[in-house]
C-alpha positions in Angstrom: -13.8 -19.5 5.2 -12.3 -16.0 5.4 -10.3 -15.2 2.3 -10.2 -11.4 2.0 -8.1 -9.3 4.4 -7.6 -5.5 4.5 -6.0 -5.6 1.0 -7.5 -8.4 -1.0 -6.5 -12.1 -0.8 -2.9 -12.7 0.3 -0.8 -15.7 1.4 1.7 -18.4 0.5 1.5 -18.8 -3.3 2.1 -22.5 -3.2 -1.0 -23.5 -1.1 -4.7 -22.7 -0.8 -6.2 -20.3 -1.9 -3.5 -20.1 -4.6 -3.8 -23.6 -5.8 -5.0 -23.9 -9.4 -8.6 -25.0 -8.8 -9.3 -22.3 -6.2 -7.8 -19.7 -8.5 -10.0 -20.7 -11.4 -13.1 -20.6 -9.1 -11.9 -17.2 -7.8 -11.7 -15.8 -11.4 -15.1 -17.1 -12.2 -16.6 -15.7 -9.0 -15.1 -12.2 -9.6 -16.5 -12.2 -13.1 -20.0 -13.3 -12.0 -20.3 -11.1 -8.9 -19.1 -8.0 -10.8 -21.5 -8.9 -13.6 -18.7 -8.4 -16.1 -19.8 -7.7 -19.7 -16.5 -6.0 -20.7 -13.0 -7.4 -20.5 -11.1 -7.8 -17.2 -7.6 -6.5 -17.0 -5.1 -8.6 -15.1 -1.6 -7.3 -14.2 1.1 -8.5 -11.9 4.3 -7.7 -10.1 7.6 -9.5 -10.6 7.1 -12.6 -8.4 7.7 -16.0 -10.0 4.2 -17.2 -9.2 2.5 -14.4 -10.9 2.2 -15.9 -14.4 0.7 -19.1 -13.1 -1.9 -17.3 -11.0 -2.7 -15.0 -13.9 -3.4 -17.9 -16.2 -5.6 -19.8 -13.7 -7.6 -16.7 -12.9 -8.2 -16.1 -16.6 -9.5 -19.7 -17.0 -12.1 -19.0 -14.4 -13.0 -15.6 -15.9 -13.3 -17.3 -19.3 -15.7 -19.9 -17.9 -18.0 -17.0 -17.0 -17.9 -15.8 -20.6 -15.6 -12.9 -20.0 -12.3 -12.1 -21.8 -9.1 -11.4 -19.8 -6.5 -8.9 -21.0 -3.0 -9.4 -19.6 -1.2 -6.1 -18.9 2.1 -7.6 -17.8 4.2 -6.1 -15.0 3.0 -2.7 -13.8 2.4 -0.8 -10.6 -0.9 -1.3 -8.8 -2.0 2.3 -9.3 -1.5 1.8 -13.1 -4.2 -0.9 -13.0 -6.5 1.4 -11.1 -5.9 4.1 -13.7 -6.5 1.8 -16.7 -9.7 0.4 -15.0 -11.1 3.9 -15.2 -10.8 4.3 -19.0 -14.0 2.5 -19.8 -12.5 -0.5 -21.5 -12.6 -2.9 -18.5 -15.3 -3.9 -16.0 -12.6 -4.6 -13.5 -8.8 -4.8 -12.9 -7.1 -7.5 -10.9 -3.6 -7.0 -9.5 -1.6 -10.1 -8.7 0.7 -8.9 -6.0 1.5 -9.4 -2.3 2.8 -5.8 -2.0 5.7 -5.7 0.5 5.6 -9.4 1.4 8.5 -11.8 0.4 8.4 -13.5 -3.0 6.9 -16.8 -1.6 3.6 -14.9 -1.0 1.3 -13.5 -3.5 -2.1 -11.8 -3.5 -5.1 -10.7 -5.5 -6.4 -7.1 -5.4 -9.4 -6.1 -7.3 -10.5 -2.6 -8.7 -13.9 -1.9 -10.0 -14.6 0.0 -13.3 -14.2 3.3 -11.5 -10.7 2.4 -10.3 -11.7 1.9 -6.6 -10.8 -1.1 -4.5 -13.9 -3.2 -3.8 -16.0 -2.5 -0.7 -16.2 -5.1 2.1 -19.7 -6.0 1.0 -18.7 -6.8 -2.5 -15.7 -8.8 -1.3 -18.0 -10.8 0.9 -20.2 -11.6 -2.0 -17.3 -12.8 -4.0 -16.1 -14.9 -1.0 -19.5 -16.5 -0.6 -19.5 -17.4 -4.3 -16.0 -18.9 -4.1 -17.0 -21.0 -1.1 -20.2 -22.1 -2.8 -18.2 -23.4 -5.8 -15.5 -25.0 -3.6 -18.2 -26.9 -1.7 -19.8 -28.0 -4.9 -16.5 -29.3 -6.2 -17.0 -27.3 -9.4 -14.6 -28.1 -12.3 -13.8 -25.3 -14.7 -13.5 -26.6 -18.3 -11.5 -24.1 -20.3 -8.8 -25.7 -22.5 -6.7 -22.6 -23.5 -6.3 -19.0 -22.7 -5.2 -17.0 -25.7 -4.4 -13.7 -24.0 -0.8 -12.4 -24.3 0.8 -9.8 -22.2 0.5 -6.3 -23.6 3.5 -4.5 -22.1 2.5 -1.3 -23.9 -0.3 -0.7 -21.4 2.2 0.4 -18.7 3.3 3.2 -20.9 -0.2 4.7 -20.8 0.3 5.1 -17.0 3.8 6.4 -17.3 3.0 9.0 -19.9 -0.2 10.0 -18.0 1.9 10.8 -14.9 4.5 12.8 -16.9 2.0 14.7 -19.0 -0.6 15.6 -16.3 1.3 16.0 -13.0 4.8 17.1 -13.8 4.0 20.8 -14.4 6.4 23.0 -12.5 8.7 20.1 -11.8 12.1 20.8 -13.2 14.8 18.3 -12.0 17.6 19.3 -14.3 20.9 19.1 -12.6 19.4 17.2 -9.6 20.4 13.6 -8.7 17.6 11.4 -7.5 18.2 7.9 -6.0 15.4 5.4 -6.7 15.0 2.0 -5.1 12.5 0.0 -7.0 12.6 -3.1 -4.7 13.0 -5.4 -7.8 9.3 -5.0 -8.1 6.6 -3.5 -10.4 8.2 -0.1 -10.7 11.6 -1.3 -12.0 11.0 0.2 -15.4 8.4 2.9 -14.8 10.0 4.9 -12.0 13.4 5.5 -13.6 11.7 6.4 -16.9 9.4 9.0 -15.2 12.2 10.7 -13.3 14.4 10.8 -16.3 11.5 12.4 -18.3 11.5 15.2 -15.6 15.1 15.9 -16.3 16.7 14.2 -13.3 19.9 12.3 -13.2 18.5 9.0 -12.0 20.6 6.6 -9.9 18.3 3.5 -9.8 18.9 0.4 -7.7 17.1 -3.0 -7.4 15.8 -2.9 -11.0 16.8 -6.5 -11.9 13.9 -8.7 -10.8 14.5 -12.4 -11.0 11.2 -13.6 -9.5 12.6 -14.2 -6.1 14.4 -10.9 -5.1 11.3 -8.7 -4.8 11.5 -6.7 -1.5 14.6 -8.6 -0.5 16.4 -6.3 1.8 15.4 -3.3 -0.3 12.5 -1.0 -1.1 10.1 0.7 1.2 10.6 -1.8 4.0 14.4 -1.3 3.9 14.8 2.5 3.2 18.3 2.5 4.8 19.7 1.0 1.6 18.6 4.0 -0.4 19.5 6.4 2.4 23.1 5.3 2.2 23.1 5.8 -1.6 21.6 9.3 -1.2 24.6 10.2 0.9 27.1 8.4 -1.4 25.9 10.2 -4.5 25.2 13.5 -2.7 21.7 13.3 -4.2 18.9 15.9 -4.1 16.7 13.2 -2.5 15.7 9.6 -2.7 12.6 7.5 -3.1 11.9 3.8 -2.3 8.9 1.9 -3.5 7.5 -1.5 -2.4 6.9 -4.5 -4.6 3.7 -3.1 -6.3 4.7 0.6 -6.0 1.6 1.8 -4.3 3.8 2.7 -1.3 6.5 5.3 -1.0 9.2 6.2 1.5 11.2 9.5 1.1 14.8 10.2 1.9 16.0 13.8 2.3 19.3 15.1 1.1 21.0 14.2 4.4 20.1 10.6 4.1 17.3 10.8 6.7 14.3 8.6 6.1 11.0 10.5 6.1 8.0 8.3 6.7 4.4 9.0 6.0 3.8 11.2 9.0 6.4 13.7 7.7 5.0 13.5 4.2 1.4 14.1 5.2 2.1 16.9 7.6 4.2 18.9 5.1 1.9 18.2 2.1 -1.2 19.1 4.0 0.2 22.5 4.9 1.4 23.1 1.3 -2.0 22.1 -0.1 -3.7 24.4 2.3 -1.5 27.3 1.3 -2.6 26.6 -2.3 -6.2 26.4 -1.3 -6.3 22.8 -2.5 -6.8 21.0 0.9 -10.6 20.4 0.6 -12.6 21.1 3.7 -9.3 21.6 5.5 -9.2 17.9 6.4 -6.4 15.4 6.4 -7.3 11.7 6.6 -4.8 9.4 8.2 -5.0 6.2 10.3 -4.9 5.3 13.9 -1.2 4.6 13.4 -0.4 8.3 12.9 2.2 9.7 15.4 1.0 12.0 18.1 3.4 14.6 16.8 1.5 14.7 13.5 -1.8 15.2 15.3 -0.5 18.0 17.5 1.0 19.8 14.5 -2.2 19.6 12.5 -4.0 21.0 15.5 -1.6 24.0 15.6 -2.1 24.5 11.8 -5.9 24.3 12.3 -6.3 21.3 10.0 -8.8 18.7 11.1 -7.6 15.1 11.2 -9.9 12.1 10.5 -8.4 8.8 11.7 -9.5 5.8 9.6 -8.8 2.1 10.0 -5.4 0.9 8.8 -5.3 0.2 5.0 -5.3 2.6 2.0 -8.8 1.3 1.1 -10.2 2.6 4.3 -8.3 5.9 3.9 -9.9 6.3 0.5 -13.3 5.6 1.8 -12.9 8.3 4.5 -11.5 10.9 2.0 -14.7 10.4 0.0 -16.9 10.4 3.1 -15.4 13.7 4.4 -14.6 15.2 1.0 -11.0 15.6 1.7 -8.3 15.8 -1.0 -5.5 14.2 0.9 -5.1 11.0 2.9 -2.5 8.5 3.8 -0.7 6.2 6.1 2.5 6.4 8.1 3.6 3.3 6.2 3.8 5.2 2.9 0.4 4.9 1.2 -0.7 8.4 0.0 -4.0 9.3 -1.7 -4.6 12.5 -3.7 -8.3 11.9 -4.2 -8.8 14.7 -6.8 -6.2 12.9 -9.0 -6.2 9.2 -8.2 -8.5 6.5 -6.7 -5.8 4.5 -4.8 -2.4 4.8 -3.2 0.2 5.7 -5.8 3.9 5.9 -4.8 5.0 7.4 -8.1 2.3 10.1 -8.2 3.1 10.9 -4.5 6.8 11.4 -5.3 5.9 13.8 -8.2 3.5 15.7 -6.0 6.2 16.1 -3.3 8.7 17.3 -6.0 6.1 19.8 -7.2 5.9 21.2 -3.6 9.7 21.3 -3.3 10.1 23.2 -6.6 7.3 25.5 -5.7 8.7 26.4 -2.3 12.4 26.3 -3.4 13.2 24.1 -0.5 15.2 20.9 0.1 13.3 17.9 1.4 14.7 18.4 4.9 13.6 22.0 5.0 10.2 21.2 3.7 9.5 18.2 6.0 11.0 19.5 9.3 7.6 20.5 10.5 6.7 17.9 13.2 8.4 16.6 16.2 7.6 13.0 16.5 7.0 11.2 19.8 9.0 8.1 20.4 7.1 5.1 19.0 7.7 1.4 19.3 6.1 -1.1 17.0 6.4 -4.8 17.8 5.3 -7.4 15.2 4.8 -11.0 16.5 3.7 -14.0 14.5 0.6 -15.7 16.0 -1.1 -19.0 15.2 -4.6 -17.6 15.5 -6.0 -14.1 15.6 -8.2 -14.1 18.7 -9.9 -10.7 19.3 -8.0 -8.9 22.0 -11.2 -8.1 23.9 -11.6 -11.9 24.4 -8.2 -12.1 26.0 -9.2 -10.9 29.5 -5.8 -10.6 31.1 -4.2 -8.8 28.2 -7.2 -6.6 27.7 -6.9 -5.4 31.3 -3.2 -4.9 30.9 -3.7 -2.7 27.8 -6.3 -0.6 29.6 -3.9 -0.2 32.5 -1.0 1.0 30.3 -3.3 3.4 28.4 -4.2 5.0 31.6 -0.6 5.1 32.8 0.6 6.9 29.6 -2.2 9.5 29.8 -2.4 12.3 27.2 1.3 12.0 26.3 1.1 8.5 25.0 -1.2 5.6 23.8 -1.4 1.9 23.2 -2.6 0.5 19.9 -3.0 -3.3 19.5 -4.3 -4.9 16.4 -3.8 -7.8 14.0 -2.4 -7.5 10.5 -5.2 -7.7 7.9 -2.9 -9.6 5.5 -0.7 -11.8 7.7 -0.9 -13.8 10.9 0.8 -11.0 12.8 0.1 -9.2 16.1 1.0 -5.6 15.9 1.6 -3.7 19.2 2.3 0.0 18.9 3.2 2.2 21.9 3.8 5.9 22.0 5.1 8.0 24.9 7.8 10.4 26.1 10.2 7.7 27.5 11.6 5.4 24.8 12.8 2.7 27.2 9.5 2.7 29.1 7.4 2.3 26.0 9.6 -0.5 24.7 9.1 -2.3 28.0 5.3 -1.8 27.8 5.2 -3.1 24.2 7.1 -6.3 25.1 5.0 -6.8 28.2 1.7 -6.6 26.2 3.1 -8.8 23.4 4.2 -11.5 25.8 0.9 -11.4 27.6 -1.1 -11.8 24.4 1.2 -14.6 23.1 0.8 -16.6 26.4 -2.9 -16.1 26.5 -3.4 -17.2 22.9 -1.3 -20.3 23.7 -3.4 -21.2 26.7 -6.7 -20.9 24.8 -5.7 -23.0 21.8 
C-alpha cells in the first residue's frame, strides 16, 4: 500500500492512515528504520487533529524505546533547523501544508535537517505494512511529553540574528498573512524585530480556519491589504510556512518565477550564485527560462516538490532553488523550503539595491499559462491512457517552441494537474480543457 507521496504522508485526518493504530505503527516504524538512539522531535501546525496525531505517533515511538519531544506549533523549517542541532535523531512535522483543516500529514526530517529520500521512505512504508498485516498492538500506557513552546523561539532568534544583516525596515509597513497557520506568532515577531510596522492578518487559528480563503493559496486577500495600508510590500505564508508568496507595493502578486529570476540575478551580482546554476521545476514559466538564458544562468529543471529541488541543488552544487508555487531553498543557509527566510533574503536584496519590490522583480515577461486541477478517482499513468497520450503529443507539436503541455498527478492528493503555456490565452485554455476532459473520460472507461 502506497503511503508516501511527494511530501510525506497526507490525507483525510479522520481515516486511514491517520487512525490511532496506524499512527502508532507509523511512529514505531520511523524510530526503528531511522535506528533512533536520540530523541525524536515532533511539531505541528494549527489543525485540530494535530494533538491527537502527535500523541499516537509518540506512543509508537516509545514502543521502540525512543523518547519524543513535543515542540508545539512551529513552521516546518523550524523543525528542520532544530533537527540539525545534534539533540534529535529526527524531526516529524504534523502538517498538511496548504490543504484544508480536515486533512493532515506527516513530514520527516533526518538528523541533518533534510527530508527523507525515497528509498528511506520506502523502508518505513514496508515496515508499516509489515506491522499492519501482523495486527501488531502497541502497548504504551502514557506519554509524558509536554509541548515546549520555547523551541520555536530558537528558530525565530536564529533568523533574526543570522540573516537580517543589512535589513532595515524602519518606517516601512509590511502586510503579513499567516494563513491561521504555523507562522501566526513567528512571522509578525521577526518582522517587528527588523523594525517594520507590521500589519498581520489571519493570526487567530481555531483548528479549523487554517488556509481558509487566506495565505499563499489566496494572496489576493493580502494584496488588497497592501493597497489599503499603502504598504512597502506584503508576504503570505501557507499553513506550515515553508511556502511564500510576495506582493509588491502596487498590490501585484509575485509568484515563485519572479522571485527566482530576480534573486538569481542578485546573487550572481554578489558572486553568491554557486556554479551559476538555478534549480527550478518543470512548472517554471517559459519567461523565466528565457530570461535566465539571456543572463547566462544555467537552469536545472527538477521534479515538482521542494524535496526534489533540494536534491538537485546538492547534486549540481547550486545555492538557489525553488518552485513557482513558492517553495524556495537557499542551500548554503537551510536544508528545506523556508518562507520566512526567503522573505528576509528578498528584503536584504531590496535594501541592498534600494529598489521597491516591483522594480526589483520586473525582470521577466511571463507567457500566458493555464493550470487546470481536476479530482480523479484513480491516478492511472498518462502513458497508459492511449487516446489522451496521443492528444497531448499532438498539442505539444502544435504549440511548438513557444508553448508546452505538462500533465501530471499531484503527489499529495488525487488530483490531475494539466498545465499549458503558449502565446494565445484563449487557445491554451481550450487545450487544457480538452486534455482534462479526455483523461477524465478515459479513466472512467477503464475503471
